[in-house]
N, C-alpha and C positions, 0 to 999 in steps of 0.2 A: 607389633603393637602400634596403634595409631598415636602419633605424637603431635599432630596438627591440631590447632584449636578448632572446636565446633561452634557453629553459629546456628541458633534455633531455626527451624524451618519457617516459622511465622515471621521472625525478624528478617530473614533473608528474602523471603517472599515479598514482604512489605517494601523492603528496600528496592529490590529489582523492579517491582511494579512502579514505584515512585520515580525511579531513575529513568525507566523506559518513557514514562509519561513526561518526565522533565525534558526529554529530548524530542517531544512532539508526538509520541505514540498515543492514540486515544486510550482512555483508562481501561476499557474492556479488552482491547487488544494488548495493552501493556501487561494486564494480569495474565492473559494467555501466554505471552512470550516468557514471563517469569516462571510460570508452571512448567512450560516445556523444558527450560533449562534446569529447573529443580528436579524434574522427573529423571533427567540424566543422572543427577547426583543421587537420587533415591535409589536408582538401579545400579549405582556404582560405576556408571559410564562417565567418568569425570572429564574425559576428553571433549565432551560436548555439553558439560554443565556450566557452572559459574566461571569455569576456567575460560569460556569463550564469550562471556558477557560483553566485555569491552571491545576486544579486537575485531570480533566477527559482526557485532551489531552496532554498538555505540560509535565506534570509530568509522564505520561506513556511513552511518547517518551524518555524522559531522563532515565527512568527506563529500557528501552530496551524491553518493552512488546507491543509496538505499532510501527509499521514501518511507518516513515514519507513519504516514497515513496511507493505508492500502485501499485502493480503488479496484474493485474486482468487477470485470465485465464478463458476461456469458457470450462466448464467440460462436458457439454452436451447441445445440442440445437435441437429444432424441429421448425417447422413454427410458433407455438404459444407459445412456452415455452423455458426456458433456465435455466441452473444452472451455476453460476459464483463462483470462488474461489477468495477471496480477499487477500489471503496470509497474514493475520494479519496486513493489511494496514489501511488507514483512512476509517472509516465506511461511512463517507459522500461521499467520492470519489466513492466507490463501489456502493452506493445507487444511485447516479446520473447515473451511467453507466447502472444499472439495470432498472431504470425507463425509461431511454432513449430507451432501448431495448424494454420494454413493450409497449411504445408509438408507436414505429416504427412497431412492430408486429400488434398492434391494428389498425393502419391506413390501413394495408394490409388485415387483417383477422377479424377484429372486436373486438378481445380480445388478450391480451398479458400477460403473467405471468412469473415472474423470481424469483428464489430462490438464495440466496447468502450464502456461507459458509466461515468459517474462517475469520470472519469480526470483527469489533469493534463498539463502540458507534456511532450511525449515526445521533445524534441530535434529533430534534422533528420529529416524523413520518409524521406530517402534512405537513412538507416541500415537501415531495416526492409526497404526493397525490395531492398537489397543482400543481405540474408539469403536471399531467394528466388533471386537470381542465382547464389549460391554452390551452389545445388542445381540448376542449369541450368533455372530457372524464371523466368517473367516475374513481377515483383513490382509491386504497386500499393498505395499508402496515401495517406490523407488525414486531416485533423483539422480540427475547427472550433476557434474561439478566441474570446477576449473581443472584443466589437464594436470595429471600427476602420475598416472600409470603408463608404463612402457608396454607396448605389445610384446608377445613372446618372440624372442630373437631380436627385439629392438632395444633401443636405449633412450629414445625420445619420449617425453611425457605427452601422451595423446588423449587418454581417457581419464575421466575423473575417478575418484575412489568409488563412485557409483554404488552406494549402499542399496541393499535389497531386503525388505523385511516381510515376514509373514507372521501372523498371529492367529491361533485357533483356540476356541473355547474348550475347556475340559471340565470334568467333575471334581477336580482338585482345587486347592486354595489359590493356585496360580495357573494361567493358561500356557499353552506351548507358544513361545514367543522367541523368534530369532531375528536379529537385526545386525547384519554384517556388511562391512565394506567388501568390495570385490578385489581389494588389494590385501596383502598379508597384514599391513598396518596402515592406519589412516593418518592423514595430516594432523588431526586434532591430537592424536596420540603422540606424535613426534613433537608437536608444540608443547604438550605437557611434559614430555621428557626434557625438553630444552629448558623449560622453566625450573625444573627441579635438578638440573645438572646431571641428567642420566643419559647414557649412550643408548642409541637405538640398536636393537639386536642385529647381528650380522645376517645378511641374506634378504633384508627387507628393501633395501635401497641400492641402486646402482648409479654410477656417474656415466658421463658420456663415453668413457673407455670400457664400460661394462664391468668396472670394479666395484666391490661392496663398499658402502659408506656406513659409518656408525656414529659420527659426531652430530648430535641432534641439531644443535644451533646451525652448523654449516649446512646440514641437509635442508633445513627450512629456507635458507638463503638460496641454495642451489636449485631447489625445485621451483622456486618463484622465478628464477632467472633462467629456467630451462636447461640447467646444467646437470641435473640429477632427476631420477624418476623412481617411483615406487614399483616394486615387483608385484605382479598379480597373485592372487591366492594360488598356492601350489609352488610358487617360487620362480627362480630364474631359470629360463629354458623349459624343456619339456620332461626332464627326468622325473620330477615329483608332481607333474601335472599342472604346471604353470599355464598351459594352454586352456585349462578349464576355467581358471579365474579370469583369464583374458577373455574367453568366450562369454562368460556371464556378465562382465563389465560391459561388453559390447551389446548384450541383450538390454541392459538397463539404459545404455546410451540411446539405442534405437527407440525404445518405448518412451523415454523421456522426451525425445525430440520429434520423432516421426508422427506421433499421434497428435501433436499440436503444431506441426510445421515450424518448429523452432530451430535454433542454432545449435551446433554440436562441435565436438572435438576442440580444436584450437581456437575457434570463435568464442569459446567460453572462458578465455583467459582474463576478461574484464579489462582489456586495454584497447584504446584506439590505434590507428596506424602510427600516429606520432609518439605512442608509448604513454599517453595520458590515460588515467583510470576512467572507467565507465561502469555502469551497472552490469552484473554478470549475465542477466537474462536466463536464469536456470529453467529447466523443465522438470516436472514431477508427473508421476502417475499414481493413481489410487484405485483400489477395487475392494468392494465388499460383496460377500456371497452369503446369502441367508441359509443357515443350516436347516431351517424349518422347510425350506423349499425341496429338501431331499427326504431323508428319513425322520426328520424332526430334530430339534435342538438337544433334547435329552439323550437320544440315541447316539448323536454325534459326540457329545461331551463324554458319555461313557466310554465309547470306543477309543476316543482320543486319550482319555485317562488311563484305560487298560493298556494302551501301547506305551505310554510314558512309564507306567509302573513296571511293565514287562522289561523295558530297557534298563531301568535302574536296578532291577532284581537279577540281572544277568551277571555271569561270572566276572569278577574283577581281576585286574592285573595285579601281579604280586606287589605288595607294598602300598596299594591304593585302598583308602578307606571306603570310598563310595563312588558310584557313577551318578552323573547329573543329566538332566534333560534341559533343553533350551528354555530359558525363562526362570529356571529354579535358582540359579546363583543370584540373579537380580532380585528375586523375591527374598532370598535370605539376607542380602545386603540391606534391603529395606527394614526387615525384622530387627536387624542389628542397629540401624541408624535412626529409626523413627523417633526414638525418645532422646537421642543424643544430638541430632542436627546434622548439618552438612560440614564436613571437614574442609578447611580452606588453607591452602598453602600460601607462603609468604608473598609470592609474586602477585597472586590474585588479591590478597589483602591490600597491597599497595594500589592496585587498580580500583578496588572498591572505595578506598578512602579518597583517591583522586577524583572519582566520579561524584562522591558525596560532597566534597569540598567545592567542586566546580559548580554544582547545582545549588549549594548552600542548604543541604538537607540536614537535619538535626539528629541523625542516627549515631549511636554509640555501639561499638562492637566489642566482643570479649577479647579480641586479640590486641586491643589498644592499650 
């Protein structure tokens, strides 16, 4: 049972928007950034919601390694592709522009693909693929990130958590939508565990001696100092298929960097040679495929829905009440939370009040 206080969606949206604007993000962009974070909470992905508002965005703006005003340049463009330069601005703003271009090109030519260079954290990848679904299109997106995953048989953090997302329209109340890191667990989840004093499950993180780690707070410190690494999907070694997660993380790394001639692997640590911090210069890629260009949107959505219904109707394991398909649990979380608001844990409450007081905003929250 949920014991954390709820804050109404409207109140939290207004506060986040005003806070982003207070730190120099233009109003329209600030509203987008707020919505991306809240979409994570609407889906129950709290590792990327309000939980990350201050440390990933506000603190980086204040540190001078994230530009609040996002200047986007078109580096190269063809009828179906484009390369954008985000100039170390807000990743969400660059991502919105990139997917808008993908969708526009897909409407004309059936497919559109865009790569982005010199960007920053863009929130959940599933937000951008959902933009394509709204246009009856298949959406795809991925991004590299600061190194945290060790290669199979390695212990050094080389690859980012490198999420990969696909979303596809269906004839149901929700689309097929999958948005997963290519590690067993992502940094944001461990940060969330550290905030609530919860251990990280065994088998997700290894130290430089190849031993498993579970102390969440220590893991965060050791990953950032290159003393620990996340295991790829499948786990440590090859027994359970860890090489598969390692391979897909590499796919995302290549597409995120090579399509826009960007930096990769250790160069994404966000540090200069003297150890001082600098922008992360992340790369992203986006794709939209118009289902109308094949057998039509209605036909695609029905077949997609039939597949999802078939999976859910299959024989369940003993003791299990139901089978889910990707995107369904997130939809159900929203049905449960839409009238309640976003639950906010104690550490995030403190950060919200800290930002409010620093900016002199007049908000009052239920947890005060």
